[in-house]
Every structure is written in structure tokens, then in C-alpha cells.
N, CA, C and O atoms as a GROMACS GRO file, in nm:
protein
  604
    1MET      N    1  -5.209  -2.004   6.231
    1MET     CA    2  -5.072  -2.038   6.197
    1MET      C    3  -5.014  -1.932   6.103
    1MET      O    4  -5.082  -1.886   6.010
    2VAL      N    5  -4.893  -1.895   6.127
    2VAL     CA    6  -4.824  -1.794   6.046
    2VAL      C    7  -4.770  -1.863   5.921
    2VAL      O    8  -4.692  -1.958   5.930
    3ASP      N    9  -4.811  -1.814   5.804
    3ASP     CA   10  -4.764  -1.874   5.679
    3ASP      C   11  -4.653  -1.787   5.617
    3ASP      O   12  -4.608  -1.690   5.678
    4GLY      N   13  -4.612  -1.823   5.498
    4GLY     CA   14  -4.503  -1.753   5.431
    4GLY      C   15  -4.531  -1.607   5.404
    4GLY      O   16  -4.443  -1.522   5.418
    5ILE      N   17  -4.654  -1.576   5.365
    5ILE     CA   18  -4.689  -1.435   5.338
    5ILE      C   19  -4.687  -1.356   5.468
    5ILE      O   20  -4.638  -1.243   5.472
    6ASP      N   21  -4.740  -1.416   5.576
    6ASP     CA   22  -4.736  -1.349   5.707
    6ASP      C   23  -4.591  -1.322   5.749
    6ASP      O   24  -4.560  -1.214   5.799
    7ARG      N   25  -4.504  -1.419   5.729
    7ARG     CA   26  -4.362  -1.401   5.764
    7ARG      C   27  -4.300  -1.289   5.682
    7ARG      O   28  -4.218  -1.212   5.733
    8SER      N   29  -4.338  -1.280   5.557
    8SER     CA   30  -4.287  -1.171   5.472
    8SER      C   31  -4.335  -1.036   5.526
    8SER      O   32  -4.258  -0.940   5.533
    9ILE      N   33  -4.463  -1.029   5.563
    9ILE     CA   34  -4.518  -0.906   5.623
    9ILE      C   35  -4.438  -0.870   5.748
    9ILE      O   36  -4.400  -0.755   5.768
   10LEU      N   37  -4.413  -0.970   5.832
   10LEU     CA   38  -4.339  -0.946   5.957
   10LEU      C   39  -4.197  -0.898   5.930
   10LEU      O   40  -4.148  -0.809   6.000
   11ARG      N   41  -4.130  -0.955   5.831
   11ARG     CA   42  -3.993  -0.912   5.797
   11ARG      C   43  -3.991  -0.766   5.756
   11ARG      O   44  -3.905  -0.690   5.800
   12TYR      N   45  -4.085  -0.726   5.670
   12TYR     CA   46  -4.088  -0.586   5.626
   12TYR      C   47  -4.121  -0.492   5.741
   12TYR      O   48  -4.062  -0.385   5.754
   13LEU      N   49  -4.216  -0.531   5.825
   13LEU     CA   50  -4.253  -0.445   5.938
   13LEU      C   51  -4.142  -0.437   6.042
   13LEU      O   52  -4.129  -0.335   6.110
   14LYS      N   53  -4.064  -0.543   6.054
   14LYS     CA   54  -3.951  -0.541   6.147
   14LYS      C   55  -3.851  -0.434   6.106
   14LYS      O   56  -3.788  -0.371   6.192
   15GLU      N   57  -3.835  -0.414   5.977
   15GLU     CA   58  -3.743  -0.312   5.925
   15GLU      C   59  -3.805  -0.173   5.928
   15GLU      O   60  -3.735  -0.074   5.951
   16ASP      N   61  -3.936  -0.164   5.904
   16ASP     CA   62  -4.004  -0.035   5.899
   16ASP      C   63  -4.146  -0.051   5.951
   16ASP      O   64  -4.238  -0.080   5.874
   17GLY      N   65  -4.164  -0.033   6.080
   17GLY     CA   66  -4.295  -0.049   6.143
   17GLY      C   67  -4.395   0.058   6.104
   17GLY      O   68  -4.513   0.046   6.136
   18ARG      N   69  -4.349   0.162   6.034
   18ARG     CA   70  -4.440   0.268   5.991
   18ARG      C   71  -4.482   0.253   5.845
   18ARG      O   72  -4.548   0.341   5.790
   19MET      N   73  -4.444   0.143   5.782
   19MET     CA   74  -4.480   0.120   5.642
   19MET      C   75  -4.632   0.117   5.628
   19MET      O   76  -4.701   0.054   5.709
   20THR      N   77  -4.683   0.184   5.527
   20THR     CA   78  -4.827   0.186   5.505
   20THR      C   79  -4.874   0.050   5.453
   20THR      O   80  -4.795  -0.028   5.399
   21ALA      N   81  -5.001   0.023   5.471
   21ALA     CA   82  -5.058  -0.103   5.422
   21ALA      C   83  -5.044  -0.111   5.270
   21ALA      O   84  -5.024  -0.220   5.216
   22THR      N   85  -5.055   0.000   5.202
   22THR     CA   86  -5.041   0.003   5.057
   22THR      C   87  -4.900  -0.037   5.016
   22THR      O   88  -4.881  -0.121   4.927
   23ALA      N   89  -4.800   0.022   5.079
   23ALA     CA   90  -4.661  -0.011   5.047
   23ALA      C   91  -4.631  -0.156   5.084
   23ALA      O   92  -4.563  -0.227   5.010
   24LEU      N   93  -4.682  -0.199   5.198
   24LEU     CA   94  -4.659  -0.336   5.244
   24LEU      C   95  -4.723  -0.436   5.147
   24LEU      O   96  -4.662  -0.538   5.114
   25ALA      N   97  -4.844  -0.406   5.103
   25ALA     CA   98  -4.912  -0.494   5.008
   25ALA      C   99  -4.830  -0.510   4.880
   25ALA      O  100  -4.817  -0.620   4.827
   26GLY      N  101  -4.774  -0.400   4.832
   26GLY     CA  102  -4.691  -0.406   4.712
   26GLY      C  103  -4.567  -0.492   4.732
   26GLY      O  104  -4.525  -0.564   4.641
   27LYS      N  105  -4.508  -0.483   4.849
   27LYS     CA  106  -4.386  -0.560   4.878
   27LYS      C  107  -4.413  -0.710   4.885
   27LYS      O  108  -4.332  -0.790   4.839
   28VAL      N  109  -4.529  -0.749   4.942
   28VAL     CA  110  -4.557  -0.891   4.962
   28VAL      C  111  -4.643  -0.952   4.851
   28VAL      O  112  -4.675  -1.070   4.855
   29GLY      N  113  -4.680  -0.871   4.753
   29GLY     CA  114  -4.754  -0.922   4.637
   29GLY      C  115  -4.902  -0.944   4.660
   29GLY      O  116  -4.962  -1.034   4.601
   30LEU      N  117  -4.962  -0.864   4.747
   30LEU     CA  118  -5.106  -0.871   4.771
   30LEU      C  119  -5.171  -0.738   4.734
   30LEU      O  120  -5.102  -0.638   4.718
   31THR      N  121  -5.302  -0.738   4.722
   31THR     CA  122  -5.374  -0.612   4.714
   31THR      C  123  -5.390  -0.560   4.857
   31THR      O  124  -5.364  -0.632   4.954
   32VAL      N  125  -5.435  -0.437   4.869
   32VAL     CA  126  -5.439  -0.372   5.001
   32VAL      C  127  -5.534  -0.443   5.098
   32VAL      O  128  -5.498  -0.464   5.214
   33ALA      N  129  -5.653  -0.479   5.053
   33ALA     CA  130  -5.753  -0.537   5.145
   33ALA      C  131  -5.704  -0.667   5.210
   33ALA      O  132  -5.710  -0.678   5.333
   34PRO      N  133  -5.657  -0.766   5.134
   34PRO     CA  134  -5.608  -0.887   5.201
   34PRO      C  135  -5.484  -0.863   5.287
   34PRO      O  136  -5.467  -0.927   5.391
   35CYS      N  137  -5.399  -0.771   5.244
   35CYS     CA  138  -5.281  -0.739   5.325
   35CYS      C  139  -5.324  -0.676   5.457
   35CYS      O  140  -5.272  -0.711   5.563
   36HIS      N  141  -5.418  -0.584   5.451
   36HIS     CA  142  -5.469  -0.518   5.572
   36HIS      C  143  -5.534  -0.620   5.664
   36HIS      O  144  -5.518  -0.614   5.786
   37ARG      N  145  -5.608  -0.714   5.608
   37ARG     CA  146  -5.674  -0.818   5.688
   37ARG      C  147  -5.569  -0.905   5.759
   37ARG      O  148  -5.582  -0.935   5.878
   38ARG      N  149  -5.466  -0.945   5.686
   38ARG     CA  150  -5.358  -1.025   5.747
   38ARG      C  151  -5.289  -0.947   5.858
   38ARG      O  152  -5.260  -1.001   5.964
   39LEU      N  153  -5.263  -0.820   5.833
   39LEU     CA  154  -5.198  -0.735   5.932
   39LEU      C  155  -5.284  -0.727   6.058
   39LEU      O  156  -5.234  -0.742   6.169
   40ARG      N  157  -5.413  -0.703   6.041
   40ARG     CA  158  -5.505  -0.696   6.155
   40ARG      C  159  -5.508  -0.830   6.230
   40ARG      O  160  -5.510  -0.832   6.353
   41ASP      N  161  -5.510  -0.942   6.155
   41ASP     CA  162  -5.510  -1.074   6.220
   41ASP      C  163  -5.381  -1.097   6.299
   41ASP      O  164  -5.385  -1.154   6.408
   42LEU      N  165  -5.267  -1.053   6.245
   42LEU     CA  166  -5.139  -1.067   6.317
   42LEU      C  167  -5.140  -0.983   6.445
   42LEU      O  168  -5.083  -1.024   6.546
   43GLU      N  169  -5.205  -0.868   6.441
   43GLU     CA  170  -5.215  -0.783   6.560
   43GLU      C  171  -5.310  -0.842   6.663
   43GLU      O  172  -5.275  -0.850   6.781
   44THR      N  173  -5.428  -0.884   6.621
   44THR     CA  174  -5.527  -0.933   6.718
   44THR      C  175  -5.488  -1.068   6.778
   44THR      O  176  -5.527  -1.099   6.890
   45SER      N  177  -5.412  -1.147   6.704
   45SER     CA  178  -5.369  -1.277   6.757
   45SER      C  179  -5.248  -1.264   6.850
   45SER      O  180  -5.209  -1.361   6.915
   46GLY      N  181  -5.188  -1.145   6.856
   46GLY     CA  182  -5.075  -1.122   6.946
   46GLY      C  183  -4.940  -1.151   6.884
   46GLY      O  184  -4.837  -1.138   6.951
   47VAL      N  185  -4.937  -1.189   6.754
   47VAL     CA  186  -4.807  -1.209   6.688
   47VAL      C  187  -4.734  -1.076   6.682
   47VAL      O  188  -4.616  -1.067   6.715
   48ILE      N  189  -4.805  -0.972   6.641
   48ILE     CA  190  -4.750  -0.835   6.648
   48ILE      C  191  -4.799  -0.777   6.780
   48ILE      O  192  -4.918  -0.757   6.799
   49ARG      N  193  -4.703  -0.750   6.870
   49ARG     CA  194  -4.738  -0.703   7.004
   49ARG      C  195  -4.749  -0.552   7.014
   49ARG      O  196  -4.800  -0.500   7.114
   50GLY      N  197  -4.701  -0.480   6.914
   50GLY     CA  198  -4.710  -0.335   6.917
   50GLY      C  199  -4.611  -0.273   6.822
   50GLY      O  200  -4.533  -0.342   6.757
   51TYR      N  201  -4.615  -0.142   6.817
   51TYR     CA  202  -4.525  -0.064   6.733
   51TYR      C  203  -4.459   0.040   6.823
   51TYR      O  204  -4.527   0.110   6.898
   52ARG      N  205  -4.326   0.050   6.815
   52ARG     CA  206  -4.254   0.141   6.904
   52ARG      C  207  -4.144   0.214   6.829
   52ARG      O  208  -4.095   0.168   6.726
   53ALA      N  209  -4.108   0.329   6.882
   53ALA     CA  210  -3.992   0.400   6.831
   53ALA      C  211  -3.867   0.337   6.889
   53ALA      O  212  -3.865   0.301   7.007
   54ASP      N  213  -3.763   0.323   6.810
   54ASP     CA  214  -3.634   0.269   6.855
   54ASP      C  215  -3.549   0.388   6.898
   54ASP      O  216  -3.490   0.456   6.814
   55ILE      N  217  -3.543   0.414   7.028
   55ILE     CA  218  -3.478   0.533   7.083
   55ILE      C  219  -3.336   0.500   7.125
   55ILE      O  220  -3.312   0.400   7.193
   56ASP      N  221  -3.242   0.582   7.085
   56ASP     CA  222  -3.102   0.566   7.125
   56ASP      C  223  -3.088   0.618   7.268
   56ASP      O  224  -3.102   0.738   7.290
   57PRO      N  225  -3.060   0.531   7.367
   57PRO     CA  226  -3.050   0.576   7.506
   57PRO      C  227  -2.947   0.688   7.526
   57PRO      O  228  -2.971   0.781   7.603
   58ALA      N  229  -2.834   0.680   7.457
   58ALA     CA  230  -2.730   0.783   7.473
   58ALA      C  231  -2.781   0.920   7.426
   58ALA      O  232  -2.743   1.022   7.482
   59ALA      N  233  -2.866   0.920   7.324
   59ALA     CA  234  -2.917   1.047   7.271
   59ALA      C  235  -3.011   1.117   7.369
   59ALA      O  236  -3.035   1.237   7.357
   60VAL      N  237  -3.064   1.042   7.465
   60VAL     CA  238  -3.152   1.102   7.566
   60VAL      C  239  -3.086   1.102   7.704
   60VAL      O  240  -3.154   1.107   7.806
   61GLY      N  241  -2.952   1.096   7.704
   61GLY     CA  242  -2.877   1.109   7.829
   61GLY      C  243  -2.870   0.982   7.913
   61GLY      O  244  -2.844   0.990   8.033
   62LEU      N  245  -2.891   0.866   7.853
   62LEU     CA  246  -2.886   0.740   7.927
   62LEU      C  247  -2.788   0.642   7.861
   62LEU      O  248  -2.825   0.530   7.826
   63GLY      N  249  -2.664   0.688   7.843
   63GLY     CA  250  -2.565   0.610   7.770
   63GLY      C  251  -2.488   0.509   7.851
   63GLY      O  252  -2.404   0.438   7.795
   64PHE      N  253  -2.512   0.498   7.980
   64PHE     CA  254  -2.441   0.403   8.066
   64PHE      C  255  -2.527   0.277   8.079
   64PHE      O  256  -2.644   0.286   8.115
   65GLU      N  257  -2.470   0.161   8.050
   65GLU     CA  258  -2.545   0.036   8.058
   65GLU      C  259  -2.472  -0.065   8.144
   65GLU      O  260  -2.349  -0.072   8.144
   66ALA      N  261  -2.550  -0.142   8.216
   66ALA     CA  262  -2.495  -0.250   8.298
   66ALA      C  263  -2.586  -0.371   8.287
   66ALA      O  264  -2.708  -0.359   8.274
   67ILE      N  265  -2.525  -0.487   8.294
   67ILE     CA  266  -2.598  -0.613   8.305
   67ILE      C  267  -2.585  -0.654   8.452
   67ILE      O  268  -2.475  -0.659   8.506
   68VAL      N  269  -2.696  -0.681   8.516
   68VAL     CA  270  -2.697  -0.715   8.658
   68VAL      C  271  -2.752  -0.856   8.675
   68VAL      O  272  -2.863  -0.887   8.632
   69PHE      N  273  -2.673  -0.940   8.739
   69PHE     CA  274  -2.716  -1.075   8.774
   69PHE      C  275  -2.766  -1.073   8.917
   69PHE      O  276  -2.697  -1.022   9.006
   70VAL      N  277  -2.885  -1.126   8.940
   70VAL     CA  278  -2.948  -1.121   9.071
   70VAL      C  279  -2.967  -1.264   9.123
   70VAL      O  280  -3.024  -1.350   9.055
   71THR      N  281  -2.919  -1.286   9.244
   71THR     CA  282  -2.943  -1.412   9.314
   71THR      C  283  -3.031  -1.382   9.433
   71THR      O  284  -3.002  -1.291   9.512
   72LEU      N  285  -3.139  -1.457   9.446
   72LEU     CA  286  -3.230  -1.437   9.559
   72LEU      C  287  -3.193  -1.529   9.675
   72LEU      O  288  -3.139  -1.638   9.655
   73ARG      N  289  -3.223  -1.482   9.798
   73ARG     CA  290  -3.196  -1.561   9.919
   73ARG      C  291  -3.281  -1.686   9.921
   73ARG      O  292  -3.232  -1.797   9.945
   74GLN      N  293  -3.407  -1.666   9.896
   74GLN     CA  294  -3.502  -1.776   9.898
   74GLN      C  295  -3.596  -1.758   9.779
   74GLN      O  296  -3.621  -1.645   9.735
   75VAL      N  297  -3.645  -1.866   9.730
   75VAL     CA  298  -3.732  -1.857   9.614
   75VAL      C  299  -3.866  -1.919   9.650
   75VAL      O  300  -3.885  -2.041   9.643
   76ASP      N  301  -3.959  -1.833   9.689
   76ASP     CA  302  -4.097  -1.878   9.707
   76ASP      C  303  -4.187  -1.785   9.626
   76ASP      O  304  -4.143  -1.679   9.581
   77ARG      N  305  -4.310  -1.823   9.609
   77ARG     CA  306  -4.399  -1.750   9.519
   77ARG      C  307  -4.417  -1.604   9.560
   77ARG      O  308  -4.422  -1.516   9.474
   78ALA      N  309  -4.428  -1.579   9.687
   78ALA     CA  310  -4.451  -1.442   9.734
   78ALA      C  311  -4.329  -1.354   9.703
   78ALA      O  312  -4.345  -1.241   9.655
   79ILE      N  313  -4.210  -1.404   9.730
   79ILE     CA  314  -4.088  -1.328   9.703
   79ILE      C  315  -4.073  -1.305   9.553
   79ILE      O  316  -4.043  -1.194   9.509
   80LEU      N  317  -4.095  -1.410   9.473
   80LEU     CA  318  -4.084  -1.397   9.328
   80LEU      C  319  -4.182  -1.292   9.275
   80LEU      O  320  -4.145  -1.207   9.195
   81ALA      N  321  -4.305  -1.298   9.320
   81ALA     CA  322  -4.407  -1.204   9.273
   81ALA      C  323  -4.371  -1.061   9.312
   81ALA      O  324  -4.383  -0.970   9.230
   82ALA      N  325  -4.328  -1.042   9.436
   82ALA     CA  326  -4.291  -0.907   9.482
   82ALA      C  327  -4.169  -0.855   9.405
   82ALA      O  328  -4.168  -0.740   9.361
   83PHE      N  329  -4.068  -0.938   9.389
   83PHE     CA  330  -3.947  -0.901   9.317
   83PHE      C  331  -3.982  -0.863   9.173
   83PHE      O  332  -3.942  -0.757   9.125
   84GLU      N  333  -4.056  -0.949   9.105
   84GLU     CA  334  -4.088  -0.926   8.964
   84GLU      C  335  -4.175  -0.802   8.945
   84GLU      O  336  -4.158  -0.730   8.847
   85ALA      N  337  -4.268  -0.778   9.035
   85ALA     CA  338  -4.353  -0.658   9.024
   85ALA      C  339  -4.270  -0.532   9.040
   85ALA      O  340  -4.289  -0.436   8.965
   86ARG      N  341  -4.178  -0.531   9.135
   86ARG     CA  342  -4.094  -0.413   9.156
   86ARG      C  343  -4.003  -0.390   9.036
   86ARG      O  344  -3.989  -0.277   8.989
   87VAL      N  345  -3.941  -0.496   8.984
   87VAL     CA  346  -3.852  -0.483   8.868
   87VAL      C  347  -3.930  -0.431   8.748
   87VAL      O  348  -3.882  -0.342   8.677
   88ALA      N  349  -4.048  -0.485   8.724
   88ALA     CA  350  -4.130  -0.443   8.611
   88ALA      C  351  -4.165  -0.294   8.616
   88ALA      O  352  -4.187  -0.231   8.513
   89ALA      N  353  -4.170  -0.239   8.736
   89ALA     CA  354  -4.206  -0.097   8.754
   89ALA      C  355  -4.085  -0.003   8.747
   89ALA      O  356  -4.103   0.119   8.754
   90MET      N  357  -3.965  -0.056   8.732
   90MET     CA  358  -3.844   0.028   8.731
   90MET      C  359  -3.811   0.072   8.588
   90MET      O  360  -3.775  -0.011   8.505
   91PRO      N  361  -3.823   0.202   8.558
   91PRO     CA  362  -3.796   0.248   8.422
   91PRO      C  363  -3.651   0.226   8.377
   91PRO      O  364  -3.626   0.208   8.258
   92ASN      N  365  -3.558   0.227   8.469
   92ASN     CA  366  -3.417   0.208   8.432
   92ASN      C  367  -3.383   0.063   8.397
   92ASN      O  368  -3.280   0.036   8.337
   93VAL      N  369  -3.469  -0.030   8.435
   93VAL     CA  370  -3.451  -0.169   8.395
   93VAL      C  371  -3.524  -0.185   8.262
   93VAL      O  372  -3.647  -0.185   8.257
   94VAL      N  373  -3.446  -0.199   8.155
   94VAL     CA  374  -3.506  -0.204   8.021
   94VAL      C  375  -3.526  -0.346   7.970
   94VAL      O  376  -3.598  -0.367   7.872
   95GLU      N  377  -3.463  -0.442   8.034
   95GLU     CA  378  -3.485  -0.584   8.003
   95GLU      C  379  -3.469  -0.663   8.132
   95GLU      O  380  -3.387  -0.629   8.217
   96ALA      N  381  -3.547  -0.768   8.146
   96ALA     CA  382  -3.537  -0.854   8.265
   96ALA      C  383  -3.578  -0.995   8.227
   96ALA      O  384  -3.681  -1.015   8.162
   97GLN      N  385  -3.497  -1.091   8.267
   97GLN     CA  386  -3.526  -1.231   8.240
   97GLN      C  387  -3.507  -1.312   8.368
   97GLN      O  388  -3.413  -1.290   8.444
   98ARG      N  389  -3.598  -1.407   8.389
   98ARG     CA  390  -3.579  -1.505   8.496
   98ARG      C  391  -3.504  -1.622   8.434
   98ARG      O  392  -3.537  -1.666   8.324
   99LEU      N  393  -3.403  -1.672   8.503
   99LEU     CA  394  -3.316  -1.776   8.450
   99LEU      C  395  -3.334  -1.908   8.523
   99LEU      O  396  -3.378  -1.911   8.638
  100PHE      N  397  -3.299  -2.016   8.456
  100PHE     CA  398  -3.287  -2.146   8.523
  100PHE      C  399  -3.149  -2.150   8.586
  100PHE      O  400  -3.052  -2.103   8.526
  101GLY      N  401  -3.139  -2.204   8.706
  101GLY     CA  402  -3.010  -2.213   8.772
  101GLY      C  403  -2.970  -2.082   8.835
  101GLY      O  404  -3.053  -1.993   8.856
  102ALA      N  405  -2.841  -2.070   8.864
  102ALA     CA  406  -2.790  -1.949   8.927
  102ALA      C  407  -2.718  -1.866   8.822
  102ALA      O  408  -2.649  -1.922   8.738
  103PRO      N  409  -2.732  -1.737   8.825
  103PRO     CA  410  -2.818  -1.657   8.913
  103PRO      C  411  -2.965  -1.672   8.874
  103PRO      O  412  -2.998  -1.739   8.775
  104ASP      N  413  -3.052  -1.609   8.952
  104ASP     CA  414  -3.196  -1.624   8.929
  104ASP      C  415  -3.250  -1.530   8.821
  104ASP      O  416  -3.344  -1.565   8.750
  105TYR      N  417  -3.191  -1.411   8.810
  105TYR     CA  418  -3.240  -1.311   8.714
  105TYR      C  419  -3.124  -1.240   8.645
  105TYR      O  420  -3.014  -1.230   8.700
  106LEU      N  421  -3.152  -1.192   8.525
  106LEU     CA  422  -3.060  -1.107   8.450
  106LEU      C  423  -3.137  -0.979   8.418
  106LEU      O  424  -3.246  -0.983   8.362
  107LEU      N  425  -3.079  -0.865   8.455
  107LEU     CA  426  -3.141  -0.736   8.429
  107LEU      C  427  -3.048  -0.651   8.343
  107LEU      O  428  -2.927  -0.652   8.363
  108LYS      N  429  -3.105  -0.579   8.247
  108LYS     CA  430  -3.028  -0.480   8.172
  108LYS      C  431  -3.074  -0.344   8.223
  108LYS      O  432  -3.192  -0.310   8.216
  109VAL      N  433  -2.979  -0.267   8.274
  109VAL     CA  434  -3.008  -0.139   8.338
  109VAL      C  435  -2.939  -0.028   8.260
  109VAL      O  436  -2.824  -0.042   8.220
  110ILE      N  437  -3.010   0.084   8.240
  110ILE     CA  438  -2.949   0.202   8.179
  110ILE      C  439  -2.955   0.318   8.278
  110ILE      O  440  -3.046   0.327   8.360
  111ALA      N  441  -2.855   0.404   8.268
  111ALA     CA  442  -2.847   0.521   8.355
  111ALA      C  443  -2.770   0.631   8.282
  111ALA      O  444  -2.713   0.608   8.175
  112ALA      N  445  -2.768   0.749   8.340
  112ALA     CA  446  -2.697   0.860   8.277
  112ALA      C  447  -2.546   0.838   8.280
  112ALA      O  448  -2.476   0.864   8.182
  113ASP      N  449  -2.496   0.790   8.393
  113ASP     CA  450  -2.352   0.774   8.411
  113ASP      C  451  -2.328   0.683   8.531
  113ASP      O  452  -2.422   0.632   8.591
  114LEU      N  453  -2.201   0.662   8.565
  114LEU     CA  454  -2.168   0.573   8.676
  114LEU      C  455  -2.226   0.620   8.809
  114LEU      O  456  -2.283   0.537   8.881
  115PRO      N  457  -2.216   0.749   8.846
  115PRO     CA  458  -2.278   0.790   8.973
  115PRO      C  459  -2.429   0.766   8.977
  115PRO      O  460  -2.484   0.727   9.080
  116ALA      N  461  -2.497   0.789   8.865
  116ALA     CA  462  -2.642   0.764   8.860
  116ALA      C  463  -2.671   0.615   8.875
  116ALA      O  464  -2.766   0.576   8.942
  117TYR      N  465  -2.589   0.533   8.811
  117TYR     CA  466  -2.606   0.388   8.824
  117TYR      C  467  -2.582   0.344   8.968
  117TYR      O  468  -2.656   0.261   9.022
  118GLN      N  469  -2.479   0.399   9.030
  118GLN     CA  470  -2.449   0.362   9.169
  118GLN      C  471  -2.565   0.398   9.261
  118GLN      O  472  -2.599   0.320   9.350
  119ARG      N  473  -2.626   0.514   9.241
  119ARG     CA  474  -2.742   0.553   9.322
  119ARG      C  475  -2.858   0.454   9.299
  119ARG      O  476  -2.924   0.412   9.394
  120PHE      N  477  -2.882   0.420   9.172
  120PHE     CA  478  -2.989   0.326   9.140
  120PHE      C  479  -2.961   0.189   9.203
  120PHE      O  480  -3.050   0.126   9.259
  121TYR      N  481  -2.838   0.146   9.193
  121TYR     CA  482  -2.796   0.017   9.251
  121TYR      C  483  -2.819   0.017   9.402
  121TYR      O  484  -2.882  -0.074   9.455
  122ASP      N  485  -2.768   0.119   9.470
  122ASP     CA  486  -2.778   0.126   9.616
  122ASP      C  487  -2.921   0.147   9.664
  122ASP      O  488  -2.964   0.083   9.760
  123ASP      N  489  -2.994   0.238   9.599
  123ASP     CA  490  -3.127   0.276   9.648
  123ASP      C  491  -3.240   0.184   9.600
  123ASP      O  492  -3.337   0.163   9.672
  124GLU      N  493  -3.227   0.132   9.479
  124GLU     CA  494  -3.337   0.054   9.420
  124GLU      C  495  -3.308  -0.096   9.412
  124GLU      O  496  -3.384  -0.178   9.463
  125LEU      N  497  -3.198  -0.131   9.347
  125LEU     CA  498  -3.170  -0.274   9.326
  125LEU      C  499  -3.143  -0.347   9.457
  125LEU      O  500  -3.197  -0.455   9.481
  126ALA      N  501  -3.061  -0.288   9.541
  126ALA     CA  502  -3.027  -0.354   9.668
  126ALA      C  503  -3.147  -0.366   9.761
  126ALA      O  504  -3.146  -0.448   9.853
  127ALA      N  505  -3.250  -0.285   9.739
  127ALA     CA  506  -3.370  -0.287   9.823
  127ALA      C  507  -3.478  -0.381   9.771
  127ALA      O  508  -3.585  -0.390   9.832
  128LEU      N  509  -3.453  -0.449   9.662
  128LEU     CA  510  -3.554  -0.540   9.607
  128LEU      C  511  -3.578  -0.657   9.704
  128LEU      O  512  -3.486  -0.701   9.772
  129PRO      N  513  -3.701  -0.706   9.709
  129PRO     CA  514  -3.733  -0.816   9.801
  129PRO      C  515  -3.653  -0.942   9.771
  129PRO      O  516  -3.643  -0.984   9.655
  130GLY      N  517  -3.596  -1.002   9.875
  130GLY     CA  518  -3.532  -1.131   9.864
  130GLY      C  519  -3.392  -1.134   9.805
  130GLY      O  520  -3.336  -1.242   9.786
  131VAL      N  521  -3.333  -1.018   9.777
  131VAL     CA  522  -3.203  -1.017   9.711
  131VAL      C  523  -3.093  -1.062   9.806
  131VAL      O  524  -3.078  -1.009   9.916
  132GLU      N  525  -3.017  -1.160   9.762
  132GLU     CA  526  -2.899  -1.204   9.835
  132GLU      C  527  -2.773  -1.143   9.775
  132GLU      O  528  -2.684  -1.096   9.847
  133ARG      N  529  -2.766  -1.144   9.641
  133ARG     CA  530  -2.643  -1.096   9.575
  133ARG      C  531  -2.677  -1.028   9.444
  133ARG      O  532  -2.762  -1.074   9.368
  134LEU      N  533  -2.609  -0.917   9.418
  134LEU     CA  534  -2.616  -0.846   9.290
  134LEU      C  535  -2.475  -0.845   9.232
  134LEU      O  536  -2.380  -0.810   9.301
  135THR      N  537  -2.462  -0.883   9.107
  135THR     CA  538  -2.333  -0.879   9.039
  135THR      C  539  -2.351  -0.799   8.911
  135THR      O  540  -2.432  -0.834   8.825
  136SER      N  541  -2.275  -0.691   8.898
  136SER     CA  542  -2.287  -0.605   8.780
  136SER      C  543  -2.171  -0.625   8.685
  136SER      O  544  -2.057  -0.645   8.725
  137THR      N  545  -2.203  -0.619   8.558
  137THR     CA  546  -2.105  -0.617   8.452
  137THR      C  547  -2.136  -0.496   8.366
  137THR      O  548  -2.250  -0.481   8.320
  138LEU      N  549  -2.039  -0.411   8.344
  138LEU     CA  550  -2.062  -0.290   8.266
  138LEU      C  551  -2.050  -0.320   8.118
  138LEU      O  552  -1.961  -0.394   8.076
  139VAL      N  553  -2.140  -0.261   8.040
  139VAL     CA  554  -2.140  -0.282   7.896
  139VAL      C  555  -2.038  -0.188   7.833
  139VAL      O  556  -2.046  -0.066   7.848
  140MET      N  557  -1.943  -0.247   7.762
  140MET     CA  558  -1.841  -0.168   7.693
  140MET      C  559  -1.893  -0.119   7.558
  140MET      O  560  -1.871  -0.005   7.519
  141LYS      N  561  -1.964  -0.208   7.486
  141LYS     CA  562  -2.008  -0.176   7.351
  141LYS      C  563  -2.124  -0.268   7.314
  141LYS      O  564  -2.120  -0.388   7.341
  142ASN      N  565  -2.227  -0.212   7.253
  142ASN     CA  566  -2.337  -0.293   7.203
  142ASN      C  567  -2.308  -0.334   7.060
  142ASN      O  568  -2.290  -0.250   6.972
  143LEU      N  569  -2.304  -0.463   7.038
  143LEU     CA  570  -2.279  -0.515   6.904
  143LEU      C  571  -2.408  -0.538   6.828
  143LEU      O  572  -2.414  -0.522   6.706
  144LYS      N  573  -2.512  -0.575   6.901
  144LYS     CA  574  -2.640  -0.604   6.839
  144LYS      C  575  -2.749  -0.580   6.941
  144LYS      O  576  -2.744  -0.634   7.052
  145SER      N  577  -2.848  -0.501   6.904
  145SER     CA  578  -2.960  -0.476   6.994
  145SER      C  579  -3.074  -0.569   6.959
  145SER      O  580  -3.067  -0.644   6.862
  146ASN      N  581  -3.176  -0.565   7.039
  146ASN     CA  582  -3.291  -0.652   7.018
  146ASN      C  583  -3.349  -0.628   6.879
  146ASN      O  584  -3.409  -0.523   6.852
  147THR      N  585  -3.332  -0.724   6.793
  147THR     CA  586  -3.381  -0.712   6.656
  147THR      C  587  -3.508  -0.792   6.635
  147THR      O  588  -3.561  -0.797   6.524
  148GLY      N  589  -3.558  -0.855   6.739
  148GLY     CA  590  -3.676  -0.938   6.726
  148GLY      C  591  -3.638  -1.075   6.671
  148GLY      O  592  -3.524  -1.097   6.631
  149PRO      N  593  -3.734  -1.165   6.671
  149PRO     CA  594  -3.704  -1.301   6.624
  149PRO      C  595  -3.682  -1.304   6.473
  149PRO      O  596  -3.739  -1.223   6.400
  150PRO      N  597  -3.601  -1.398   6.427
  150PRO     CA  598  -3.585  -1.412   6.282
  150PRO      C  599  -3.713  -1.471   6.223
  150PRO      O  600  -3.757  -1.578   6.265
  151VAL      N  601  -3.772  -1.402   6.127
  151VAL     CA  602  -3.896  -1.451   6.066
  151VAL      C  603  -3.879  -1.472   5.917
  151VAL      O  604  -3.973  -1.513   5.849
   0.00000   0.00000   0.00000
């Protein structure tokens, strides 16, 4: 179970995932050894799933974003498995959720520009198994990116 000290560790790491165990221990009021042990326990239990760089898509030439709603023709296990495996392998799909009700899926797609997105839409998204309908909404402005859960 995650306690108050663990939550404090998670809050600090959410802001700075590169913080040293020594600095983290000082922030949460522990010595280094117990802080390191808690950190390791949070990692091995899967509470902390990893450490990543927060990359600005526009800075690497991928400033065009679209939200795509996907409705499938039929929903059986084989189609779902094939669809989800293909989506998971698409680098331009940076987020994907299966939804209750219609539509069946929500995808967040990034591309260099509108022509690149159109090629991806026509060549990749439209060819996904079981797709009946794709509806795109273009992102005008990001107000808040994935900040992780409030801890």
C-alpha cells in the first residue's frame, strides 16, 4: 500500500524524474537508505512504471495533432486483438484508449503536418482491421498534457 511518504516521493519524482536519491531523501525527510528502499519498492511493485524524457513533438518536427475516434464494424475478440496490436505498433499513435459505447476507440495521433497526417490516415488508419468509421478532430491547442495521476 502506498503511504504518505511514498506519495511525497511520487510527487517529487513527477516533477523531476532525474532527482537523485540523496536529494529526494532530503525533500521527504528520510535518510538515503530508507528512501532508496522505498523508491526500489515503488519500482518493483509497478507503481513507478518507468522514467522518460518529456519530448516536445513540435521540436522534433511532429507539431500536427489529431484526435481520432474509431468505430469498428464488428466487435469480436479476434478483430479487437488484431486492431489493438496494430495500433500499439504505430509510432504516430501516441495515446490509445478503448471506450465504452460509441465510438469504440480514441486515438491521439501526431504527424509533421496535414499532408503527412492524411497519408497516415489513408494508408495506416483506414487499413486497420474491422474499421467502419474514422472521425478526426484536429487539435488547435494543448492546454494540459499528461501529467500523471494526482498523488
